[in-house]
C-alpha positions as a printed NumPy array, in Angstrom:
array([[ 80.23 , 102.057,  92.76 ],
       [ 81.623, 100.312,  95.819],
       [ 83.184,  96.904,  95.194],
       [ 80.957,  94.109,  96.459],
       [ 82.17 ,  90.842,  97.986],
       [ 80.742,  87.836,  96.206],
       [ 80.304,  84.105,  96.635],
       [ 81.216,  81.876,  93.712],
       [ 79.512,  78.478,  93.348],
       [ 81.205,  76.552,  90.535],
       [ 78.94 ,  73.502,  90.946],
       [ 75.763,  75.457,  90.149],
       [ 77.568,  78.239,  88.23 ],
       [ 76.001,  80.872,  90.466],
       [ 77.374,  84.178,  91.689],
       [ 75.822,  85.501,  94.904],
       [ 76.135,  88.974,  96.395],
       [ 74.922,  89.261,  99.975],
       [ 73.342,  85.816,  99.501],
       [ 71.322,  86.903,  96.471],
       [ 72.046,  85.398,  93.032],
       [ 73.002,  87.884,  90.315],
       [ 72.643,  87.244,  86.627],
       [ 75.806,  87.093,  84.54 ],
       [ 76.445,  85.359,  81.247],
       [ 78.207,  82.026,  80.859],
       [ 81.35 ,  83.597,  79.407],
       [ 81.45 ,  86.224,  82.157],
       [ 81.129,  83.476,  84.778],
       [ 84.036,  81.562,  83.24 ],
       [ 86.177,  84.715,  83.158],
       [ 85.384,  85.469,  86.809],
       [ 85.986,  81.859,  87.865],
       [ 89.414,  81.816,  86.202],
       [ 90.395,  85.191,  87.684],
       [ 89.26 ,  83.994,  91.11 ],
       [ 91.178,  80.715,  90.825],
       [ 94.318,  82.729,  90.051],
       [ 93.644,  85.751,  92.251],
       [ 97.247,  85.785,  93.478],
       [ 98.611,  86.883,  90.107],
       [ 97.921,  88.808,  86.905],
       [ 96.166,  86.673,  84.29 ],
       [ 97.16 ,  87.488,  80.722],
       [ 94.554,  88.217,  78.06 ],
       [ 95.909,  85.343,  75.999],
       [ 95.375,  82.923,  78.888],
       [ 91.792,  84.092,  79.433],
       [ 90.958,  83.848,  75.74 ],
       [ 92.445,  80.353,  75.542],
       [ 90.732,  79.146,  78.738],
       [ 87.291,  80.694,  78.303],
       [ 86.912,  80.388,  74.539],
       [ 88.71 ,  77.062,  74.257],
       [ 91.099,  78.043,  71.526],
       [ 88.45 ,  79.561,  69.249],
       [ 89.656,  82.465,  67.125],
       [ 87.893,  85.408,  68.779],
       [ 88.685,  89.104,  68.957],
       [ 90.139,  90.571,  72.145],
       [ 87.082,  92.818,  72.254],
       [ 84.988,  89.817,  73.319],
       [ 87.032,  89.598,  76.495],
       [ 86.72 ,  93.341,  77.083],
       [ 82.922,  93.048,  76.897],
       [ 82.896,  90.344,  79.595],
       [ 85.213,  92.326,  81.871],
       [ 82.938,  95.365,  81.532],
       [ 79.883,  93.262,  82.394],
       [ 81.574,  91.918,  85.524],
       [ 82.582,  95.411,  86.635],
       [ 78.973,  96.557,  86.364],
       [ 77.975,  93.816,  88.802],
       [ 80.97 ,  93.777,  91.162],
       [ 82.184,  97.383,  91.037],
       [ 84.342,  99.478,  88.75 ],
       [ 87.587,  98.607,  90.558],
       [ 86.831,  94.945,  91.226],
       [ 88.956,  93.816,  88.281],
       [ 92.177,  95.744,  87.687],
       [ 93.574,  96.205,  84.187],
       [ 97.336,  95.773,  84.034],
       [ 98.423,  97.586,  80.853],
       [100.236,  95.361,  78.421],
       [ 99.669,  92.243,  80.548],
       [ 96.078,  91.388,  81.411],
       [ 93.721,  91.477,  84.385],
       [ 93.842,  90.828,  88.117],
       [ 90.973,  90.305,  90.522],
       [ 91.341,  93.226,  92.916],
       [ 88.774,  91.941,  95.418],
       [ 87.853,  88.437,  96.399],
       [ 85.054,  86.044,  96.964],
       [ 83.815,  85.68 , 100.513],
       [ 86.734,  83.822, 102.127],
       [ 86.826,  80.649, 104.115],
       [ 89.009,  80.591, 107.215],
       [ 92.267,  82.394, 106.591],
       [ 95.187,  80.133, 105.786],
       [ 98.849,  80.867, 105.495],
       [102.337,  79.484, 105.892],
       [103.337,  76.914, 108.471],
       [104.536,  78.095, 111.872],
       [108.304,  78.655, 112.023],
       [110.424,  76.441, 114.242],
       [110.892,  79.289, 116.725],
       [108.51 ,  81.579, 118.674],
       [106.754,  83.782, 116.105],
       [104.719,  86.93 , 116.59 ],
       [103.126,  89.956, 115.   ],
       [103.078,  93.345, 116.748],
       [ 99.847,  95.09 , 115.784],
       [ 99.538,  98.89 , 115.559],
       [ 98.975, 100.398, 118.98 ],
       [ 95.794, 102.356, 119.603],
       [ 96.31 , 106.085, 120.043],
       [ 94.25 , 107.119, 123.079],
       [ 95.508, 110.685, 123.271],
       [ 92.408, 112.17 , 121.675],
       [ 94.397, 113.758, 118.846],
       [ 96.096, 112.565, 115.697],
       [ 98.967, 115.029, 116.107],
       [101.15 , 112.395, 117.75 ],
       [100.093, 109.459, 115.549],
       [103.534, 109.356, 113.954],
       [105.102, 109.015, 117.419],
       [102.819, 106.087, 118.299],
       [103.668, 104.386, 114.997],
       [107.345, 105.111, 115.55 ],
       [107.209, 103.458, 118.969],
       [105.705, 100.302, 117.444],
       [108.134, 100.308, 114.499],
       [111.128, 100.512, 116.817],
       [109.79 ,  97.764, 119.085],
       [109.453,  95.528, 116.007],
       [112.988,  96.452, 114.929],
       [114.332,  95.592, 118.402],
       [112.588,  92.219, 118.446],
       [113.716,  91.443, 114.877],
       [117.333,  91.601, 116.032],
       [116.796,  88.503, 118.164],
       [117.628,  85.371, 116.205],
       [115.523,  83.3  , 118.635],
       [112.315,  85.105, 117.567],
       [110.441,  85.334, 114.272],
       [108.776,  88.739, 113.903],
       [106.467,  89.973, 111.136],
       [107.594,  93.251, 109.575],
       [106.076,  96.608, 110.427],
       [104.667,  97.291, 106.955],
       [102.513,  94.153, 107.165],
       [101.499,  94.962, 110.754],
       [100.311,  98.438, 109.8  ],
       [ 97.95 ,  97.005, 107.187],
       [ 95.671,  96.275, 110.16 ],
       [ 95.632,  99.795, 111.607],
       [ 92.114, 100.836, 112.584],
       [ 90.585,  97.482, 111.6  ],
       [ 88.798,  94.949, 113.786],
       [ 91.118,  91.95 , 113.91 ],
       [ 90.292,  88.307, 114.584],
       [ 93.609,  87.335, 116.11 ],
       [ 93.126,  83.615, 115.44 ],
       [ 92.449,  84.199, 111.728],
       [ 95.293,  86.681, 111.534],
       [ 97.731,  84.229, 113.077],
       [ 96.802,  81.586, 110.507],
       [ 97.11 ,  84.085, 107.688],
       [100.577,  85.229, 108.756],
       [101.833,  81.953, 110.206],
       [102.549,  83.209, 113.734],
       [101.801,  81.903, 117.229],
       [101.515,  85.188, 119.175],
       [100.148,  88.697, 118.731],
       [101.137,  91.831, 120.636],
       [ 98.536,  94.56 , 121.09 ],
       [ 98.798,  97.856, 122.886],
       [ 97.703, 101.433, 123.387],
       [ 99.461, 104.738, 123.967],
       [ 98.211, 107.776, 125.836],
       [100.199, 110.987, 125.839],
       [ 99.603, 113.922, 128.148],
       [102.192, 116.628, 127.598],
       [105.616, 115.002, 127.934],
       [104.236, 111.915, 129.709],
       [103.587, 108.611, 127.929],
       [101.512, 105.75 , 129.283],
       [101.728, 102.521, 127.274],
       [ 99.663,  99.384, 127.851],
       [100.857,  96.182, 126.163],
       [ 99.495,  92.641, 126.116],
       [100.797,  89.422, 124.601],
       [ 98.117,  87.06 , 123.252],
       [ 98.323,  83.399, 122.302],
       [ 96.677,  83.786, 118.93 ],
       [ 94.996,  80.41 , 118.492],
       [ 93.205,  80.492, 121.855],
       [ 92.934,  84.254, 122.397],
       [ 94.424,  83.767, 125.864],
       [ 96.302,  86.746, 127.307],
       [ 99.7  ,  85.443, 128.388],
       [101.053,  88.674, 129.798],
       [100.062,  92.319, 130.07 ],
       [101.677,  95.318, 131.64 ],
       [101.534,  99.094, 131.818],
       [104.586, 101.234, 131.219],
       [105.029, 104.904, 132.014],
       [107.726, 107.276, 130.901],
       [108.561, 110.609, 129.377],
       [108.847, 111.423, 125.686],
       [112.442, 112.349, 126.451],
       [113.071, 108.748, 127.54 ],
       [111.322, 107.088, 124.6  ],
       [114.369, 104.963, 123.684],
       [114.559, 103.42 , 127.139],
       [110.8  , 102.783, 127.008],
       [111.119, 100.995, 123.661],
       [113.905,  98.777, 125.   ],
       [112.016,  97.928, 128.179],
       [108.834,  96.957, 126.313],
       [110.8  ,  94.921, 123.761],
       [112.659,  93.045, 126.476],
       [109.494,  92.254, 128.44 ],
       [107.708,  90.996, 125.292],
       [110.718,  88.843, 124.379],
       [110.971,  87.472, 127.904],
       [107.263,  86.63 , 127.998],
       [107.468,  84.72 , 124.71 ],
       [110.766,  82.98 , 125.434],
       [111.865,  83.083, 129.084],
       [115.5  ,  82.497, 128.155],
       [115.595,  85.91 , 126.499],
       [116.359,  88.111, 129.469],
       [117.162,  91.773, 128.984],
       [120.944,  91.519, 129.164],
       [121.071,  88.3  , 127.143],
       [118.792,  89.732, 124.458],
       [121.121,  92.635, 123.899],
       [118.209,  94.984, 123.394],
       [119.671,  97.925, 125.241],
       [121.441,  99.884, 122.542],
       [123.121, 103.229, 122.638],
       [120.672, 106.007, 121.897],
       [120.579, 106.622, 118.139],
       [120.765, 110.338, 118.867],
       [120.797, 112.602, 121.908],
       [118.678, 115.115, 119.983],
       [115.028, 114.105, 120.269],
       [114.052, 116.743, 117.718],
       [116.278, 114.972, 115.193],
       [114.585, 111.674, 116.055],
       [111.191, 113.356, 115.652],
       [112.19 , 114.579, 112.17 ],
       [113.212, 111.06 , 111.115],
       [109.867, 109.665, 112.287],
       [108.092, 112.334, 110.235],
       [110.248, 111.484, 107.196],
       [109.659, 107.707, 107.252],
       [106.158, 107.678, 105.664],
       [107.619, 109.588, 102.714],
       [110.809, 107.564, 102.203],
       [109.777, 104.053, 103.249],
       [108.214, 103.409,  99.853],
       [108.538, 106.841,  98.155],
       [105.292, 106.696,  96.125],
       [105.802, 110.077,  94.4  ],
       [108.62 , 112.491,  93.616],
       [106.963, 114.937,  96.018],
       [107.233, 112.353,  98.814],
       [110.889, 111.835,  97.968],
       [111.665, 115.559,  98.136],
       [109.704, 116.087, 101.351],
       [111.212, 113.049, 103.065],
       [114.774, 113.958, 102.126],
       [114.223, 117.546, 103.308],
       [113.137, 116.25 , 106.739],
       [116.123, 113.896, 106.905],
       [118.46 , 116.735, 105.961],
       [117.059, 118.749, 108.864],
       [117.691, 115.827, 111.214],
       [121.268, 115.452, 109.943],
       [121.854, 119.194, 110.328],
       [120.778, 118.96 , 113.986],
       [122.899, 115.854, 114.619],
       [125.639, 115.296, 112.002],
       [126.482, 111.957, 113.632],
       [122.976, 110.52 , 113.299],
       [123.811, 107.448, 111.186],
       [120.245, 106.192, 110.803],
       [119.059, 109.527, 109.383],
       [121.858, 109.32 , 106.808],
       [121.048, 105.685, 106.063],
       [117.389, 106.448, 105.34 ],
       [118.459, 109.258, 103.037],
       [120.671, 106.851, 101.075],
       [117.808, 104.369, 100.801],
       [115.392, 107.096,  99.67 ],
       [117.673, 107.828,  96.723],
       [117.882, 104.112,  95.892],
       [114.101, 103.733,  95.815],
       [113.561, 106.938,  93.835],
       [116.1  , 105.844,  91.24 ],
       [114.517, 102.386,  91.036],
       [111.197, 104.051,  90.175],
       [113.024, 106.244,  87.617],
       [111.872, 109.35 ,  89.499],
       [115.377, 110.791,  89.546],
       [118.292, 110.59 ,  87.147],
       [121.336, 108.393,  87.586],
       [123.414, 111.529,  88.117],
       [121.149, 112.797,  90.893],
       [121.228, 109.365,  92.516],
       [125.028, 109.55 ,  92.695],
       [124.831, 112.787,  94.689],
       [124.61 , 110.686,  97.863],
       [127.545, 108.438,  96.925],
       [129.979, 110.211,  99.303],
       [127.449, 109.841, 102.124],
       [127.08 , 106.115, 101.376],
       [130.877, 105.65 , 101.368],
       [131.204, 107.297, 104.767],
       [128.311, 105.272, 106.181],
       [129.809, 101.97 , 105.122],
       [133.074, 102.89 , 106.838],
       [131.353, 103.842, 110.113],
       [128.395, 101.404, 110.146],
       [129.75 ,  99.222, 112.944],
       [127.18 ,  96.62 , 113.959],
       [124.026,  98.484, 112.971],
       [122.349,  96.145, 110.46 ],
       [120.181,  98.757, 108.724],
       [123.054, 101.181, 108.283],
       [125.186,  98.324, 106.965],
       [122.587,  97.031, 104.552],
       [121.517, 100.42 , 103.159],
       [125.095, 101.577, 102.667],
       [126.118,  98.204, 101.256],
       [123.203,  98.161,  98.843],
       [124.03 , 101.624,  97.555],
       [127.703, 100.672,  97.272],
       [126.787,  97.734,  95.051],
       [124.019,  99.543,  93.143],
       [126.32 , 102.381,  92.127],
       [128.703,  99.927,  90.474],
       [131.786, 100.486,  92.571],
       [132.682,  97.926,  95.177],
       [129.99 ,  95.364,  94.42 ],
       [131.777,  92.584,  96.272],
       [132.37 ,  94.93 ,  99.217],
       [128.689,  95.856,  99.209],
       [127.681,  92.194,  99.089],
       [129.864,  91.375, 102.067],
       [128.346,  94.287, 103.997],
       [124.799,  93.041, 103.429],
       [125.778,  89.481, 104.346],
       [127.121,  90.817, 107.63 ],
       [123.877,  92.692, 108.203],
       [121.944,  89.45 , 107.668],
       [124.088,  87.66 , 110.224],
       [123.413,  90.442, 112.727],
       [119.682,  90.65 , 112.044],
       [118.404,  87.568, 110.199],
       [114.725,  88.165, 110.943],
       [114.317,  91.64 , 109.446],
       [112.311,  91.837, 106.224],
       [113.996,  95.124, 105.367],
       [117.474,  93.665, 105.842],
       [116.651,  90.623, 103.708],
       [115.081,  92.733, 100.957],
       [117.999,  95.146, 100.843],
       [120.538,  92.316, 100.946],
       [118.987,  90.407,  98.067],
       [119.771,  93.058,  95.471],
       [123.579,  93.257,  95.902],
       [123.724,  89.459,  95.955],
       [121.896,  89.385,  92.633],
       [124.318,  91.909,  91.11 ],
       [127.313,  89.637,  91.78 ],
       [125.546,  86.6  ,  90.313],
       [124.695,  84.839,  93.613],
       [121.161,  84.307,  92.342],
       [120.009,  81.436,  94.554],
       [121.377,  83.139,  97.665],
       [119.592,  86.326,  96.636],
       [116.331,  84.443,  96.048],
       [116.561,  82.97 ,  99.557],
       [116.935,  86.511, 100.91 ],
       [113.956,  87.751,  98.922],
       [111.832,  84.774,  99.985],
       [112.717,  85.45 , 103.624],
       [111.607,  89.05 , 103.134],
       [108.272,  87.923, 101.685],
       [107.692,  85.516, 104.576],
       [108.431,  88.233, 107.124],
       [106.355,  90.907, 105.352],
       [103.68 ,  88.963, 103.432],
       [101.177,  91.801, 103.147],
       [103.485,  94.818, 103.104],
       [105.243,  96.815, 100.431],
       [108.53 ,  95.005, 100.908],
       [107.028,  91.76 ,  99.602],
       [106.397,  93.462,  96.249],
       [110.012,  94.594,  95.899],
       [111.224,  91.156,  97.04 ],
       [109.197,  89.543,  94.272],
       [110.666,  92.022,  91.8  ],
       [114.191,  91.052,  92.77 ],
       [113.371,  87.335,  92.73 ],
       [111.921,  87.673,  89.222],
       [115.158,  89.167,  87.916],
       [117.218,  86.469,  89.643],
       [115.161,  83.689,  88.065],
       [115.539,  85.331,  84.66 ],
       [119.308,  85.685,  84.935],
       [119.561,  82.116,  86.282],
       [117.898,  80.843,  83.104],
       [114.326,  80.437,  84.377],
       [112.332,  82.985,  82.324],
       [108.959,  81.246,  82.812],
       [109.251,  81.624,  86.588],
       [110.43 ,  85.2  ,  86.106],
       [107.319,  85.966,  84.043],
       [104.962,  84.425,  86.598],
       [106.438,  86.542,  89.377],
       [106.992,  89.624,  87.209],
       [103.349,  89.765,  86.094],
       [102.289,  89.814,  89.729],
       [104.73 ,  92.66 ,  90.415],
       [103.467,  94.758,  87.503],
       [ 99.913,  94.063,  88.609],
       [100.686,  95.582,  92.008],
       [103.009,  98.377,  90.817],
       [102.028,  99.079,  87.189],
       [103.97 , 102.352,  86.982],
       [107.206, 101.226,  88.63 ],
       [109.752, 101.448,  85.821],
       [112.14 ,  98.755,  87.013],
       [109.397,  96.144,  87.408],
       [108.039,  96.871,  83.933],
       [111.532,  96.629,  82.446],
       [112.257,  93.308,  84.176],
       [109.02 ,  91.838,  82.788],
       [109.93 ,  93.099,  79.311],
       [113.291,  91.298,  79.55 ],
       [111.628,  88.074,  80.731],
       [109.034,  88.121,  77.955],
       [111.742,  88.597,  75.323],
       [113.967,  85.872,  76.765],
       [111.059,  83.416,  76.663],
       [110.168,  84.232,  73.064],
       [106.958,  86.117,  73.854],
       [107.824,  88.966,  71.522],
       [104.355,  90.541,  71.288],
       [104.109,  90.736,  75.081],
       [107.629,  92.179,  75.228],
       [106.69 ,  94.903,  72.751],
       [103.593,  95.786,  74.782],
       [105.75 ,  96.17 ,  77.867],
       [108.155,  98.33 ,  75.849],
       [105.243, 100.678,  75.141],
       [104.533, 100.839,  78.873],
       [108.184, 101.522,  79.627],
       [108.229, 104.384,  77.095],
       [105.158, 105.842,  78.782],
       [106.813, 105.711,  82.216],
       [110.292, 106.748,  81.029],
       [109.851, 108.707,  77.77 ],
       [113.598, 109.134,  77.209],
       [114.477, 105.475,  77.842],
       [117.47 , 104.233,  75.865],
       [119.759, 101.235,  75.859],
       [122.859, 103.345,  76.46 ],
       [121.461, 105.118,  79.52 ],
       [120.041, 101.881,  80.905],
       [123.359, 100.049,  80.623],
       [125.269, 103.   ,  82.073],
       [123.104, 103.096,  85.192],
       [122.389,  99.378,  85.567],
       [123.939,  97.633,  88.587],
       [123.935,  94.397,  86.568],
       [127.42 ,  94.723,  85.077],
       [128.477,  91.184,  84.261],
       [128.677,  90.607,  80.469],
       [126.   ,  87.894,  80.415],
       [123.664,  90.095,  82.497],
       [124.082,  93.04 ,  80.158],
       [123.466,  90.879,  77.101],
       [119.962,  90.053,  78.361],
       [119.137,  93.771,  78.315],
       [120.856,  94.41 ,  74.978],
       [118.962,  91.597,  73.226],
       [115.57 ,  92.648,  74.603],
       [115.927,  96.395,  74.028],
       [117.09 ,  95.974,  70.459],
       [114.527,  93.257,  69.828],
       [111.581,  95.462,  70.782],
       [112.98 ,  98.512,  69.003],
       [113.912, 100.708,  71.954],
       [116.525, 103.294,  70.963],
       [120.222, 102.708,  71.477]])
């Protein structure tokens, strides 16, 4: 059954679908109303029982019955079960006008996915790569505020109300475009829109060859920047960078690898992405960005417990070399620095590398996300939280926001704020229920706050995800190496009965 948008009327206690009232019981209405009021997070079973039944001693099965009734009306996937935690409304009531964060104190924009007018999907990855690199170029400019690519691509193929979108993301401008490829020739049309009014401020057509794609990216980025903020001229913006590689086949391989390594949803994606990156590196052994993405792929796969600690360390020599040769490339710096700190050797050196990357590229969600973790390892929790919050603001709808929340939850826990850690951690587990690190962090927060039953439920989930989980292996591979950090894990693991 397809999930159905609904309208909730608390004053009359009605639920309408397509304007027609549907019959649900009083308890089911109260459950739905509470889930809707807290749709931004996972609501625990205990909270629902307390709120809906008013403290009466009732079996958990009563709640299950109401959830089942709501799913029959709204759709099987309308309410997500988060094992060991509770429930989350996975679809919403018919929304009012979109709202979001306040506008930044600098020109702010979102670059939407470009339309592919080539009549084939074979080059879709190239079109997406063009947009991703334009966003990366613009993000390097401290005078601009640019929404991250992973949020932008949430709107691929969708009709977009630019005014609503701008309010939702908290930006003043939107960039739209299209790409047409005929053989080696590329024709790109780009327009800059003032989001609130829908007025086109600037539009232009660009033409070039696939072999000159880097120059085309720089030219488009510079013209967008100059149209938004006239002071940002091409030379002043510093957009023209050395080509990342002279081998366009190597660049093509990296673009093909990115969907597999950006988030690494499965072990198969990890293997396929790394294989493509290895091919790119074999073609151009000096291609630093290909090496950097490989290092990050291993970091993400280890975070999900897809690969062992030993396999993760296979790229340690590559990370060492990258950090030595990173220069002023912020992504190379931040990926290498993060791995340096994650592996346990040179944590202060890794932290300094990611701080430098932030100074070079303060408006990149990926830089801020990657920087937050090493800062948390060395105990700079509030600084790390600021990095994670910047990542969320720059990528509010993308995957990076989830990992930023995960890092912020751990920082709050280690800083002595377990209640805040739980609030954030439950949201993380609701979005990534099978991501081992997120489940473990929530387990630690539950135990630290005295919620022992919830901690034991999360321990069961962790055993399911990582059957051979043990305290010894966790401590050996944990980047949190300060004595007080390790004690949090020791207390929780032993408290819930996980093996030493």
